N, CA and C atoms as a LAMMPS dump frame, in Angstrom:
ITEM: TIMESTEP
0
ITEM: NUMBER OF ATOMS
435
ITEM: BOX BOUNDS ff ff ff
-5.0000000000000000e+02 5.0000000000000000e+02
-5.0000000000000000e+02 5.0000000000000000e+02
-5.0000000000000000e+02 5.0000000000000000e+02
ITEM: ATOMS id mol type element x y z
1 1 1 N 0.857 -1.172 0
2 1 2 C 0 0 0
3 1 3 C 0.903 1.236 0
4 2 1 N 0.611 2.182 -0.868
5 2 2 C 1.365 3.432 -0.939
6 2 3 C 0.451 4.59 -0.604
7 3 1 N 0.956 5.488 0.23
8 3 2 C 0.15 6.611 0.7
9 3 3 C 0.647 7.895 0.069
10 4 1 N -0.32 8.726 -0.331
11 4 2 C -0.031 10.041 -0.866
12 4 3 C -1.01 11 -0.201
13 5 1 N -0.511 12.121 0.322
14 5 2 C -1.371 13.079 1.013
15 5 3 C -0.898 14.492 0.721
16 6 1 N -1.842 15.344 0.334
17 6 2 C -1.539 16.759 0.106
18 6 3 C -2.653 17.591 0.735
19 7 1 N -2.337 18.841 1.068
20 7 2 C -3.331 19.738 1.673
21 7 3 C -3.1 21.15 1.155
22 8 1 N -4.205 21.878 0.982
23 8 2 C -4.181 23.253 0.494
24 8 3 C -5.251 24.037 1.252
25 9 1 N -4.96 25.29 1.554
26 9 2 C -5.956 26.165 2.172
27 9 3 C -6.771 26.866 1.095
28 10 1 N -8.053 27.069 1.387
29 10 2 C -8.966 27.754 0.469
30 10 3 C -9.676 28.866 1.229
31 11 1 N -9.975 29.977 0.552
32 11 2 C -10.656 31.078 1.225
33 11 3 C -12.149 30.821 1.451
34 12 1 N -12.706 29.852 0.752
35 12 2 C -14.149 29.594 0.813
36 12 3 C -14.51 28.707 2.002
37 13 1 N -15.783 28.736 2.362
38 13 2 C -16.309 27.924 3.458
39 13 3 C -16.266 26.44 3.09
40 14 1 N -16.26 25.559 4.1
41 14 2 C -16.324 24.127 3.813
42 14 3 C -17.545 23.751 2.958
43 15 1 N -18.692 24.374 3.218
44 15 2 C -19.891 24.07 2.419
45 15 3 C -19.65 24.338 0.939
46 16 1 N -19.078 25.488 0.649
47 16 2 C -18.834 25.881 -0.748
48 16 3 C -17.789 24.966 -1.403
49 17 1 N -16.701 24.708 -0.696
50 17 2 C -15.646 23.847 -1.232
51 17 3 C -16.188 22.441 -1.476
52 18 1 N -16.906 21.889 -0.503
53 18 2 C -17.419 20.523 -0.628
54 18 3 C -18.398 20.412 -1.797
55 19 1 N -19.254 21.416 -1.961
56 19 2 C -20.22 21.386 -3.07
57 19 3 C -19.496 21.354 -4.415
58 20 1 N -18.452 22.14 -4.555
59 20 2 C -17.693 22.161 -5.804
60 20 3 C -16.885 20.87 -5.968
61 21 1 N -16.281 20.418 -4.913
62 21 2 C -15.477 19.202 -4.92
63 21 3 C -16.291 17.992 -5.361
64 22 1 N -17.544 17.931 -4.957
65 22 2 C -18.385 16.768 -5.251
66 22 3 C -19.333 17 -6.425
67 23 1 N -19.103 18.064 -7.172
68 23 2 C -19.799 18.271 -8.447
69 23 3 C -18.935 17.56 -9.491
70 24 1 N -19.131 16.259 -9.621
71 24 2 C -18.23 15.387 -10.362
72 24 3 C -17.949 15.866 -11.786
73 25 1 N -18.943 16.297 -12.574
74 25 2 C -18.629 16.771 -13.922
75 25 3 C -17.725 18.018 -13.946
76 26 1 N -17.675 18.769 -12.865
77 26 2 C -16.82 19.959 -12.819
78 26 3 C -15.366 19.637 -12.467
79 27 1 N -15.051 18.375 -12.215
80 27 2 C -13.664 18.008 -11.908
81 27 3 C -12.715 18.441 -13.018
82 28 1 N -13.181 18.417 -14.257
83 28 2 C -12.3 18.797 -15.371
84 28 3 C -11.848 20.249 -15.271
85 29 1 N -12.579 21.075 -14.478
86 29 2 C -12.216 22.485 -14.316
87 29 3 C -11.028 22.677 -13.371
88 30 1 N -10.771 21.709 -12.516
89 30 2 C -9.693 21.895 -11.541
90 30 3 C -8.726 20.718 -11.429
91 31 1 N -9.166 19.535 -11.752
92 31 2 C -8.288 18.369 -11.625
93 31 3 C -7.538 18.164 -12.939
94 32 1 N -6.237 18.155 -12.859
95 32 2 C -5.391 18.073 -14.045
96 32 3 C -5.695 16.818 -14.859
97 33 1 N -5.966 17.037 -16.157
98 33 2 C -6.157 15.957 -17.139
99 33 3 C -7.216 14.934 -16.738
100 34 1 N -8.274 15.373 -16.054
101 34 2 C -9.274 14.425 -15.553
102 34 3 C -10.698 14.9 -15.827
103 35 1 N -11.512 13.959 -16.284
104 35 2 C -12.953 14.153 -16.398
105 35 3 C -13.61 13.092 -15.524
106 36 1 N -14.648 13.481 -14.778
107 36 2 C -15.326 12.521 -13.894
108 36 3 C -16.833 12.585 -14.133
109 37 1 N -17.515 11.49 -13.843
110 37 2 C -18.959 11.437 -14.008
111 37 3 C -19.542 10.346 -13.11
112 38 1 N -20.836 10.464 -12.86
113 38 2 C -21.573 9.488 -12.046
114 38 3 C -22.029 8.371 -12.977
115 39 1 N -21.798 7.111 -12.571
116 39 2 C -22.238 5.974 -13.384
117 39 3 C -23.308 5.143 -12.685
118 40 1 N -23.575 5.428 -11.413
119 40 2 C -24.613 4.708 -10.691
120 40 3 C -24.97 5.443 -9.421
121 41 1 N -26.248 5.497 -9.117
122 41 2 C -26.693 6.218 -7.928
123 41 3 C -26.768 7.713 -8.207
124 42 1 N -26.829 8.483 -7.126
125 42 2 C -27.003 9.932 -7.27
126 42 3 C -25.696 10.722 -7.198
127 43 1 N -24.597 10.04 -6.911
128 43 2 C -23.307 10.716 -6.792
129 43 3 C -23.152 11.502 -5.507
130 44 1 N -24.124 11.391 -4.617
131 44 2 C -24.125 12.15 -3.37
132 44 3 C -24.477 11.282 -2.172
133 45 1 N -24.091 10.014 -2.262
134 45 2 C -24.372 9.104 -1.15
135 45 3 C -23.477 7.876 -1.26
136 46 1 N -23.279 7.219 -0.116
137 46 2 C -22.512 5.973 -0.108
138 46 3 C -23.189 4.974 -1.023
139 47 1 N -22.388 4.25 -1.769
140 47 2 C -22.899 3.272 -2.721
141 47 3 C -22.964 3.798 -4.141
142 48 1 N -22.959 5.111 -4.314
143 48 2 C -22.937 5.676 -5.67
144 48 3 C -21.618 5.302 -6.329
145 49 1 N -21.684 5.138 -7.653
146 49 2 C -20.491 4.769 -8.405
147 49 3 C -20.073 5.91 -9.327
148 50 1 N -18.765 6.1 -9.424
149 50 2 C -18.18 7.17 -10.228
150 50 3 C -17.161 6.58 -11.187
151 51 1 N -16.855 7.344 -12.234
152 51 2 C -15.766 6.983 -13.138
153 51 3 C -15.009 8.26 -13.465
154 52 1 N -13.72 8.111 -13.711
155 52 2 C -12.892 9.252 -14.111
156 52 3 C -11.919 8.784 -15.18
157 53 1 N -11.764 9.609 -16.182
158 53 2 C -10.788 9.369 -17.225
159 53 3 C -9.646 10.341 -16.996
160 54 1 N -8.451 9.8 -16.828
161 54 2 C -7.286 10.624 -16.524
162 54 3 C -6.196 10.366 -17.556
163 55 1 N -5.579 11.446 -18.011
164 55 2 C -4.484 11.333 -18.956
165 55 3 C -4.772 12.111 -20.218
166 56 1 N -3.929 11.89 -21.224
167 56 2 C -4.072 12.571 -22.51
168 56 3 C -3.774 11.58 -23.629
169 57 1 N -4.57 11.652 -24.672
170 57 2 C -4.358 10.798 -25.838
171 57 3 C -4.303 9.332 -25.471
172 58 1 N -3.302 8.627 -25.996
173 58 2 C -3.212 7.189 -25.721
174 58 3 C -2.735 6.881 -24.295
175 59 1 N -2.255 7.887 -23.597
176 59 2 C -1.8 7.697 -22.213
177 59 3 C -2.925 8.067 -21.248
178 60 1 N -4.042 7.404 -21.39
179 60 2 C -5.246 7.675 -20.621
180 60 3 C -5.684 6.374 -19.958
181 61 1 N -6.227 6.494 -18.737
182 61 2 C -6.762 5.303 -18.083
183 61 3 C -8.085 5.648 -17.416
184 62 1 N -8.886 4.618 -17.188
185 62 2 C -10.189 4.766 -16.545
186 62 3 C -10.049 4.361 -15.085
187 63 1 N -10.525 5.22 -14.204
188 63 2 C -10.512 4.978 -12.758
189 63 3 C -11.969 4.848 -12.327
190 64 1 N -12.377 3.656 -11.911
191 64 2 C -13.739 3.464 -11.418
192 64 3 C -13.718 3.469 -9.898
193 65 1 N -14.785 4.001 -9.302
194 65 2 C -14.827 4.186 -7.85
195 65 3 C -16.239 3.974 -7.318
196 66 1 N -16.297 3.675 -6.039
197 66 2 C -17.568 3.628 -5.317
198 66 3 C -17.422 4.517 -4.079
199 67 1 N -18.413 5.378 -3.854
200 67 2 C -18.398 6.211 -2.656
201 67 3 C -18.671 5.306 -1.458
202 68 1 N -17.751 5.327 -0.499
203 68 2 C -17.894 4.483 0.691
204 68 3 C -18.267 5.288 1.925
205 69 1 N -17.978 6.578 1.903
206 69 2 C -18.355 7.445 3.019
207 69 3 C -18.738 8.809 2.469
208 70 1 N -19.846 9.337 2.977
209 70 2 C -20.385 10.617 2.522
210 70 3 C -20.821 11.386 3.764
211 71 1 N -20.079 12.435 4.116
212 71 2 C -20.371 13.226 5.307
213 71 3 C -20.167 14.707 4.985
214 72 1 N -21.122 15.311 4.23
215 72 2 C -20.953 16.713 3.833
216 72 3 C -21.061 17.648 5.038
217 73 1 N -20.338 18.714 5.075
218 73 2 C -19.327 19.168 4.103
219 73 3 C -17.915 18.786 4.527
220 74 1 N -17.778 17.678 5.22
221 74 2 C -16.475 17.33 5.792
222 74 3 C -15.7 16.252 5.05
223 75 1 N -16.378 15.251 4.498
224 75 2 C -15.638 14.084 4.011
225 75 3 C -16.386 13.365 2.899
226 76 1 N -15.634 12.989 1.885
227 76 2 C -16.106 12.012 0.906
228 76 3 C -14.948 11.048 0.685
229 77 1 N -15.262 9.754 0.778
230 77 2 C -14.251 8.717 0.609
231 77 3 C -14.721 7.77 -0.485
232 78 1 N -13.79 7.328 -1.298
233 78 2 C -14.109 6.388 -2.373
234 78 3 C -13.196 5.187 -2.309
235 79 1 N -13.7 4.094 -2.818
236 79 2 C -12.888 2.89 -3.012
237 79 3 C -12.641 2.785 -4.505
238 80 1 N -11.366 2.812 -4.896
239 80 2 C -10.997 2.656 -6.302
240 80 3 C -11.167 1.186 -6.666
241 81 1 N -11.928 0.915 -7.723
242 81 2 C -12.284 -0.46 -8.078
243 81 3 C -11.774 -0.873 -9.452
244 82 1 N -10.949 -0.045 -10.069
245 82 2 C -10.503 -0.314 -11.436
246 82 3 C -9.434 -1.376 -11.532
247 83 1 N -9.034 -1.638 -12.761
248 83 2 C -7.995 -2.629 -13.005
249 83 3 C -6.616 -2.093 -12.633
250 84 1 N -6.387 -0.808 -12.863
251 84 2 C -5.079 -0.22 -12.607
252 84 3 C -5 0.441 -11.233
253 85 1 N -6.038 1.219 -10.892
254 85 2 C -6.049 1.959 -9.626
255 85 3 C -6.956 1.234 -8.645
256 86 1 N -6.375 0.81 -7.514
257 86 2 C -7.138 0.145 -6.46
258 86 3 C -6.688 0.722 -5.133
259 87 1 N -7.614 0.836 -4.21
260 87 2 C -7.303 1.388 -2.9
261 87 3 C -8.373 2.367 -2.476
262 88 1 N -7.995 3.329 -1.649
263 88 2 C -8.943 4.275 -1.074
264 88 3 C -8.487 5.703 -1.332
265 89 1 N -9.438 6.547 -1.72
266 89 2 C -9.189 7.979 -1.87
267 89 3 C -10.093 8.735 -0.914
268 90 1 N -9.597 9.837 -0.378
269 90 2 C -10.351 10.565 0.644
270 90 3 C -10.12 12.062 0.471
271 91 1 N -11.217 12.808 0.428
272 91 2 C -11.161 14.268 0.477
273 91 3 C -11.774 14.702 1.801
274 92 1 N -11.011 15.448 2.585
275 92 2 C -11.523 16.042 3.824
276 92 3 C -11.52 17.55 3.648
277 93 1 N -12.57 18.2 4.102
278 93 2 C -12.658 19.662 4.055
279 93 3 C -12.861 20.13 5.494
280 94 1 N -11.844 20.811 6.002
281 94 2 C -11.834 21.212 7.404
282 94 3 C -11.993 22.719 7.523
283 95 1 N -12.842 23.164 8.443
284 95 2 C -13.002 24.599 8.692
285 95 3 C -11.725 25.14 9.332
286 96 1 N -11.292 26.304 8.873
287 96 2 C -10.119 26.963 9.454
288 96 3 C -10.579 28.044 10.419
289 97 1 N -9.861 28.197 11.504
290 97 2 C -10.151 29.28 12.448
291 97 3 C -10.014 30.604 11.695
292 98 1 N -10.976 31.468 11.834
293 98 2 C -10.929 32.748 11.144
294 98 3 C -11.553 32.715 9.759
295 99 1 N -12.026 31.543 9.324
296 99 2 C -12.699 31.438 8.034
297 99 3 C -11.909 30.636 7.019
298 100 1 N -12.585 30.223 6.005
299 100 2 C -11.957 29.43 4.965
300 100 3 C -11.899 27.957 5.326
301 101 1 N -11.175 27.219 4.505
302 101 2 C -11.121 25.758 4.632
303 101 3 C -9.717 25.244 4.39
304 102 1 N -9.488 24.064 4.875
305 102 2 C -8.284 23.307 4.527
306 102 3 C -8.787 22.061 3.817
307 103 1 N -8.298 21.856 2.586
308 103 2 C -8.7 20.695 1.787
309 103 3 C -7.558 19.686 1.844
310 104 1 N -7.877 18.464 2.249
311 104 2 C -6.867 17.409 2.349
312 104 3 C -7.272 16.291 1.387
313 105 1 N -6.34 15.896 0.527
314 105 2 C -6.556 14.804 -0.426
315 105 3 C -5.582 13.696 -0.062
316 106 1 N -6.117 12.52 0.269
317 106 2 C -5.296 11.374 0.649
318 106 3 C -5.628 10.193 -0.254
319 107 1 N -4.612 9.491 -0.669
320 107 2 C -4.778 8.275 -1.458
321 107 3 C -3.95 7.17 -0.815
322 108 1 N -4.573 6.039 -0.553
323 108 2 C -3.899 4.824 -0.098
324 108 3 C -4.106 3.806 -1.217
325 109 1 N -3.062 3.584 -2.008
326 109 2 C -3.21 2.805 -3.236
327 109 3 C -2.406 1.518 -3.208
328 110 1 N -2.99 0.483 -3.796
329 110 2 C -2.272 -0.76 -4.049
330 110 3 C -1.534 -0.552 -5.366
331 111 1 N -0.227 -0.515 -5.313
332 111 2 C 0.562 -0.281 -6.519
333 111 3 C 0.655 -1.58 -7.305
334 112 1 N 0.24 -1.555 -8.599
335 112 2 C 0.272 -2.779 -9.407
336 112 3 C 1.688 -3.105 -9.909
337 113 1 N 1.836 -4.254 -10.506
338 113 2 C 3.045 -4.696 -11.21
339 113 3 C 4.197 -5.075 -10.284
340 114 1 N 3.888 -5.489 -9.057
341 114 2 C 4.908 -6.031 -8.159
342 114 3 C 6.07 -5.086 -7.889
343 115 1 N 7.282 -5.643 -7.903
344 115 2 C 8.481 -4.871 -7.597
345 115 3 C 8.67 -3.721 -8.59
346 116 1 N 8.422 -3.972 -9.856
347 116 2 C 8.567 -2.916 -10.865
348 116 3 C 7.615 -1.761 -10.561
349 117 1 N 6.404 -2.067 -10.14
350 117 2 C 5.441 -1.029 -9.789
351 117 3 C 5.875 -0.227 -8.575
352 118 1 N 6.395 -0.92 -7.565
353 118 2 C 6.866 -0.227 -6.352
354 118 3 C 8.049 0.683 -6.654
355 119 1 N 8.967 0.225 -7.493
356 119 2 C 10.102 1.068 -7.884
357 119 3 C 9.623 2.25 -8.723
358 120 1 N 8.699 1.987 -9.63
359 120 2 C 8.13 3.063 -10.454
360 120 3 C 7.4 4.095 -9.61
361 121 1 N 6.725 3.619 -8.557
362 121 2 C 6.001 4.538 -7.67
363 121 3 C 6.959 5.511 -6.991
364 122 1 N 8.134 5.014 -6.599
365 122 2 C 9.117 5.895 -5.953
366 122 3 C 9.509 7.046 -6.87
367 123 1 N 9.569 6.776 -8.152
368 123 2 C 9.905 7.812 -9.128
369 123 3 C 8.69 8.707 -9.4
370 124 1 N 7.517 8.1 -9.51
371 124 2 C 6.314 8.836 -9.9
372 124 3 C 5.656 9.588 -8.746
373 125 1 N 5.878 9.174 -7.507
374 125 2 C 5.183 9.783 -6.364
375 125 3 C 5.383 11.295 -6.271
376 126 1 N 6.6 11.83 -6.425
377 126 2 C 6.738 13.294 -6.35
378 126 3 C 5.962 14.021 -7.452
379 127 1 N 5.924 13.444 -8.651
380 127 2 C 5.154 14.047 -9.732
381 127 3 C 3.659 13.978 -9.425
382 128 1 N 3.197 12.839 -8.93
383 128 2 C 1.785 12.712 -8.54
384 128 3 C 1.426 13.708 -7.448
385 129 1 N 2.299 13.856 -6.461
386 129 2 C 2.058 14.814 -5.372
387 129 3 C 1.944 16.232 -5.933
388 130 1 N 2.806 16.582 -6.872
389 130 2 C 2.751 17.914 -7.494
390 130 3 C 1.435 18.103 -8.252
391 131 1 N 1.003 17.089 -9.012
392 131 2 C -0.262 17.197 -9.744
393 131 3 C -1.447 17.349 -8.79
394 132 1 N -1.456 16.589 -7.705
395 132 2 C -2.543 16.702 -6.733
396 132 3 C -2.545 18.084 -6.084
397 133 1 N -1.378 18.595 -5.737
398 133 2 C -1.29 19.915 -5.11
399 133 3 C -1.76 21.003 -6.07
400 134 1 N -1.316 20.954 -7.311
401 134 2 C -1.757 21.94 -8.303
402 134 3 C -3.269 21.858 -8.484
403 135 1 N -3.792 20.649 -8.558
404 135 2 C -5.24 20.48 -8.712
405 135 3 C -5.996 21.085 -7.532
406 136 1 N -5.532 20.83 -6.304
407 136 2 C -6.209 21.405 -5.134
408 136 3 C -6.106 22.93 -5.12
409 137 1 N -4.992 23.474 -5.562
410 137 2 C -4.878 24.937 -5.65
411 137 3 C -5.879 25.491 -6.651
412 138 1 N -6.08 24.793 -7.743
413 138 2 C -7.077 25.219 -8.735
414 138 3 C -8.494 25.132 -8.154
415 139 1 N -8.762 24.075 -7.372
416 139 2 C -10.058 23.962 -6.687
417 139 3 C -10.255 25.118 -5.717
418 140 1 N -9.227 25.431 -4.942
419 140 2 C -9.313 26.542 -3.979
420 140 3 C -9.608 27.844 -4.694
421 141 1 N -8.934 28.106 -5.805
422 141 2 C -9.165 29.341 -6.567
423 141 3 C -10.567 29.36 -7.144
424 142 1 N -11.03 28.236 -7.654
425 142 2 C -12.365 28.151 -8.252
426 142 3 C -13.46 28.36 -7.204
427 143 1 N -13.174 28.017 -5.96
428 143 2 C -14.193 28.118 -4.903
429 143 3 C -14.275 29.498 -4.274
430 144 1 N -13.414 30.408 -4.692
431 144 2 C -13.439 31.763 -4.106
432 144 3 C -14.837 32.354 -4.124
433 145 1 N -15.221 32.947 -2.994
434 145 2 C -16.563 33.561 -2.941
435 145 3 C -16.652 34.786 -3.846
């Protein structure tokens, strides 16, 4: 299991950030190279299923997920169920003293391809962390009141 965690502060309230964060079709506005959509359920409750296409051109993969925890405006957790991406993803939105929010994105992933995958993860993890951080900064900017 490999863990990745990033956090960014946003000027908007947790309610506003969470609403934008869980507007799945709007992910393409802030998440780098990603489009997301609801494939089952309402997309706003445990048991709903989501899909996301990440990448560009032929270097694209499908990430399927199921919402396992839904606690607005504080937490949404998903279980990655795809062939390539498996594990747990979690977005927490925490109120900051004095206003605004802290957005935390955590991924606990089963890295595929055995030893080669684990070695590749060591190389790719800093790039993934940078992409997640940039994406959260874009979400924070988009959520400005």
